[in-house]
VMD Tcl script that draws the C-alpha trace (Angstrom):
set ca {
  {175.52 109.53 168.11}
  {176.27 112.90 169.69}
  {174.29 114.32 172.59}
  {174.88 118.01 173.23}
  {173.80 119.96 176.30}
  {172.04 123.24 175.55}
  {172.72 125.95 178.08}
  {169.55 128.00 177.81}
  {168.28 130.55 180.32}
  {164.73 129.25 179.90}
  {165.88 125.74 180.87}
  {167.78 127.06 183.88}
  {164.73 128.97 185.09}
  {162.55 125.89 184.61}
  {165.02 123.61 186.40}
  {165.19 121.33 183.34}
  {168.18 119.68 181.70}
  {167.90 120.39 177.97}
  {169.83 118.23 175.51}
  {169.99 118.04 171.72}
  {170.45 114.71 169.99}
  {172.48 115.38 166.84}
  {170.79 112.80 164.66}
  {171.67 115.11 161.78}
  {175.21 113.71 162.09}
  {174.25 110.02 162.00}
  {175.07 109.41 158.31}
  {177.42 111.36 156.03}
  {175.00 111.46 153.09}
  {171.62 110.50 154.58}
  {171.51 112.44 157.84}
  {168.72 112.54 160.37}
  {165.44 110.73 160.20}
  {165.57 110.09 156.44}
  {167.97 107.15 156.70}
  {165.98 105.72 159.58}
  {162.77 105.87 157.55}
  {164.40 104.33 154.48}
  {166.33 101.51 156.17}
  {163.64 98.82 156.25}
  {161.90 100.09 153.14}
  {165.10 99.48 151.19}
  {165.30 95.96 152.61}
  {161.69 95.31 151.62}
  {162.26 96.63 148.10}
  {165.18 94.26 147.66}
  {163.23 91.30 149.08}
  {160.40 91.98 146.63}
  {162.85 92.03 143.74}
  {162.48 95.71 142.89}
  {165.30 97.62 141.23}
  {163.49 100.97 141.14}
  {162.22 103.29 143.89}
  {159.39 105.71 143.10}
  {158.61 108.52 145.49}
  {157.08 111.99 145.79}
  {158.07 115.42 147.04}
  {158.22 119.16 146.55}
  {160.97 121.07 144.79}
  {163.11 121.34 147.95}
  {162.14 118.03 149.51}
  {164.56 116.49 152.00}
  {162.93 113.16 151.19}
  {163.54 113.47 147.44}
  {167.20 114.26 148.14}
  {167.52 111.33 150.55}
  {165.93 108.77 148.22}
  {168.18 109.90 145.37}
  {171.27 109.53 147.57}
  {170.06 106.14 148.83}
  {169.62 104.97 145.26}
  {173.17 105.94 144.39}
  {174.54 104.25 147.50}
  {172.59 101.02 147.01}
  {172.54 100.76 143.22}
  {168.77 101.17 142.94}
  {167.20 103.26 140.19}
  {165.17 106.16 141.58}
  {162.32 108.23 140.20}
  {161.16 111.38 141.96}
  {157.67 112.68 141.24}
  {157.93 116.40 141.91}
  {155.05 118.77 142.60}
  {154.79 121.59 140.08}
  {154.57 121.13 136.34}
  {155.91 124.65 135.81}
  {159.31 123.51 137.12}
  {159.96 121.66 133.85}
  {161.07 124.81 132.06}
  {163.09 126.32 134.87}
  {166.72 125.66 135.78}
  {166.77 122.98 138.48}
  {167.30 124.22 142.00}
  {170.22 122.82 143.99}
  {168.12 120.10 145.64}
  {166.75 118.73 142.37}
  {170.06 119.19 140.57}
  {171.80 117.10 143.23}
  {169.04 114.47 143.08}
  {169.51 114.27 139.33}
  {173.29 114.06 139.78}
  {172.66 111.14 142.16}
  {170.89 109.37 139.30}
  {167.27 110.22 140.05}
  {164.91 110.61 137.09}
  {162.60 113.56 137.76}
  {158.94 113.39 136.78}
  {156.91 116.57 137.20}
  {153.19 116.64 137.98}
  {150.87 119.62 137.96}
  {149.61 120.52 141.40}
  {146.06 119.28 140.85}
  {147.27 115.82 139.84}
  {149.89 115.80 142.58}
  {147.17 116.23 145.19}
  {145.77 112.90 143.95}
  {149.16 111.13 144.13}
  {147.95 108.47 146.57}
  {144.99 107.45 144.40}
  {145.46 104.01 142.79}
  {144.71 105.36 139.32}
  {147.46 107.99 139.53}
  {150.01 105.50 140.83}
  {149.00 102.97 138.17}
  {149.55 105.55 135.42}
  {152.99 106.38 136.82}
  {153.99 102.72 137.04}
  {152.75 102.09 133.51}
  {155.06 104.87 132.33}
  {158.19 104.04 134.32}
  {157.80 100.30 134.87}
  {157.63 98.24 138.08}
  {158.78 100.13 141.18}
  {158.67 100.07 144.94}
  {156.49 103.04 145.91}
  {157.49 105.21 148.84}
  {155.00 107.82 150.09}
  {155.81 111.51 150.36}
  {158.03 112.02 153.39}
  {158.75 108.29 153.57}
  {156.18 107.72 156.33}
  {154.74 104.23 156.21}
  {154.72 101.29 158.61}
  {158.22 100.19 157.55}
  {159.56 103.64 158.44}
  {158.59 103.13 162.08}
  {161.06 100.41 163.19}
  {164.00 102.42 161.85}
  {162.89 105.49 163.81}
  {162.14 103.32 166.85}
  {165.81 102.28 166.97}
  {166.70 105.82 168.00}
  {165.26 105.22 171.49}
  {167.62 102.43 172.68}
  {170.53 104.29 171.07}
  {169.61 107.37 173.09}
  {169.07 105.42 176.32}
  {172.58 104.02 175.95}
  {173.78 107.62 176.36}
  {171.40 109.03 178.95}
  {168.09 108.59 180.70}
  {165.42 111.15 179.85}
  {161.83 112.08 180.56}
  {160.63 113.70 177.33}
  {161.81 113.45 173.74}
  {160.84 116.23 171.31}
  {160.73 115.97 167.52}
  {159.47 118.06 164.61}
  {156.59 116.62 162.57}
  {155.83 116.83 158.87}
  {153.97 113.63 158.04}
  {154.23 112.19 161.57}
  {156.22 109.06 160.72}
  {159.23 109.89 162.88}
  {157.11 110.61 165.93}
  {155.12 107.42 165.35}
  {158.38 105.46 165.21}
  {159.61 107.04 168.44}
  {156.35 106.00 170.12}
  {156.97 102.42 169.05}
  {160.48 102.63 170.51}
  {159.23 104.12 173.76}
  {156.55 101.42 174.07}
  {154.45 103.50 176.43}
  {157.33 104.63 178.65}
  {158.45 108.24 179.12}
  {156.88 110.98 176.96}
  {157.14 112.12 173.36}
  {156.23 115.59 172.14}
  {155.76 116.46 168.47}
  {155.91 119.95 166.94}
  {153.98 120.33 163.70}
  {155.67 122.26 160.88}
  {152.36 122.53 159.04}
  {149.56 124.97 159.70}
  {146.30 123.28 160.68}
  {148.01 119.99 161.47}
  {145.51 118.53 163.91}
  {144.91 115.74 161.38}
  {148.36 114.37 162.26}
  {146.99 113.02 165.54}
  {144.87 110.46 163.74}
  {147.59 109.80 161.15}
  {150.11 109.00 163.88}
  {147.68 106.74 165.71}
  {146.90 104.97 162.43}
  {150.59 104.37 161.73}
  {151.29 102.88 165.17}
  {148.11 100.79 164.99}
  {149.12 99.39 161.61}
  {152.69 98.71 162.73}
  {152.12 97.31 166.22}
  {148.33 96.98 166.65}
  {148.64 99.56 169.41}
  {148.01 103.22 169.96}
  {149.83 105.10 172.69}
  {148.82 107.72 175.23}
  {152.28 108.97 176.25}
  {152.53 111.73 173.66}
  {151.17 115.06 172.56}
  {151.27 117.21 169.43}
  {151.83 120.96 169.54}
  {150.38 122.72 166.51}
  {150.91 126.38 167.43}
  {154.58 126.73 166.46}
  {154.27 126.42 162.67}
  {155.60 129.95 162.11}
  {152.97 130.79 159.51}
  {152.90 127.45 157.73}
  {155.06 124.88 156.03}
  {158.11 126.31 154.22}
  {157.44 129.75 155.68}
  {160.51 131.48 157.10}
  {159.65 134.82 158.64}
  {162.35 137.25 159.80}
  {161.77 136.32 163.43}
  {162.45 132.64 162.80}
  {165.57 133.41 160.72}
  {166.84 135.60 163.57}
  {166.10 132.83 166.06}
  {168.14 130.36 163.98}
  {171.02 132.84 163.82}
  {171.01 133.46 167.58}
  {170.69 129.74 168.35}
  {173.71 129.00 166.20}
  {175.65 131.79 167.91}
  {174.90 130.26 171.31}
  {175.43 126.58 170.52}
  {177.29 126.24 167.21}
  {174.33 124.30 165.78}
  {172.60 125.29 162.55}
  {168.90 124.40 162.62}
  {166.94 123.75 159.44}
  {164.37 126.38 158.39}
  {161.32 124.08 158.12}
  {161.33 121.62 160.99}
  {163.87 121.68 163.82}
  {163.94 125.48 164.09}
  {160.19 125.57 164.78}
  {160.53 122.73 167.26}
  {163.18 124.63 169.22}
  {161.05 127.79 169.28}
  {158.32 125.64 170.79}
  {160.56 123.87 173.28}
  {161.97 127.12 174.63}
  {158.52 128.68 174.86}
  {157.15 125.65 176.75}
  {160.10 125.86 179.13}
  {159.14 129.46 179.90}
  {155.54 128.37 180.45}
  {156.55 125.67 182.95}
  {155.30 122.83 180.74}
  {158.08 120.41 181.68}
  {158.49 119.04 185.19}
  {161.24 120.65 187.24}
  {164.18 118.29 187.54}
  {163.33 116.47 184.32}
  {165.54 115.84 181.28}
  {164.25 116.90 177.86}
  {165.91 115.75 174.63}
  {165.26 117.62 171.38}
  {166.11 115.66 168.21}
  {167.88 117.44 165.35}
  {166.55 115.49 162.37}
  {168.70 117.16 159.71}
  {167.16 118.82 156.67}
  {169.80 121.53 156.25}
  {169.65 121.28 152.47}
  {166.23 122.99 152.74}
  {168.09 126.29 153.16}
  {168.48 126.23 149.37}
  {164.81 127.10 149.11}
  {165.31 130.26 151.17}
  {168.21 131.77 149.28}
  {170.77 129.82 151.27}
  {171.85 130.31 154.86}
  {174.22 133.21 154.25}
  {172.27 135.38 156.63}
  {172.43 132.71 159.27}
  {175.90 131.23 159.29}
  {177.75 128.13 158.21}
  {177.13 124.59 159.29}
  {178.92 123.89 162.56}
}
mol new
graphics top color blue
foreach p $ca { graphics top sphere $p radius 0.5 }
foreach p [lrange $ca 0 end-1] q [lrange $ca 1 end] { graphics top cylinder $p $q radius 0.2 }
display resetview
């Protein structure tokens, strides 16, 4: 686990020590929060006697890529249900091509049906077609994802003490897991990648309640740094990623961690964090998402 200090003018002015936890380097093929979310789900699948994993995601889903890689590494068959029936007739993008190369069978659903993917009837139809499978939700966020993410906290505390930990949020599972690990101590701050993501507050509380029978008060969710919405990369955000990499040698992903860092630096300017405190921003990986934005040629190479 690598902890990197970020020399930022905004942090200096705020009197805050700003660090980045390079969780994107924690596994050679399953970097970032994806391995943490999958760890105990894979154990549960094995214990239940399953040999197949079924999961859901978009065409450039980090989660789809991670489950496919996990299947190859563990010998489990994987099926990825991908949003967008029109993708059937197109050449596979690099994310889906790699998932297929890792042994994943791709099953495409039209967008209307995909929106109903959590309904029992839809899942039953899928299982009738592919056979028995351990079902993982989109993004991998369920109660078994939380203990794997919670393990990040003691790992981090072995390196440094801190006051606030910051993480990007898609489905909220990683933040919920960090809250379990913090157990009411220190503060966690989530940055939503989705537009209109206030619903994540109740989703996160539901996850921690289901996992630990507790909800926590030592956290907040910032919803104003979505950059126009999920999978939106405007020129300003691309330029920010480029300049951040120039300063620190760290390539941020275009969907999650980049938006988080925009938010962290803005909050530093606004005096949000206590002077003298230590703030840790978690790089959760997701660099393969650059394939959905024409690659990262205009940004730089991975450091």
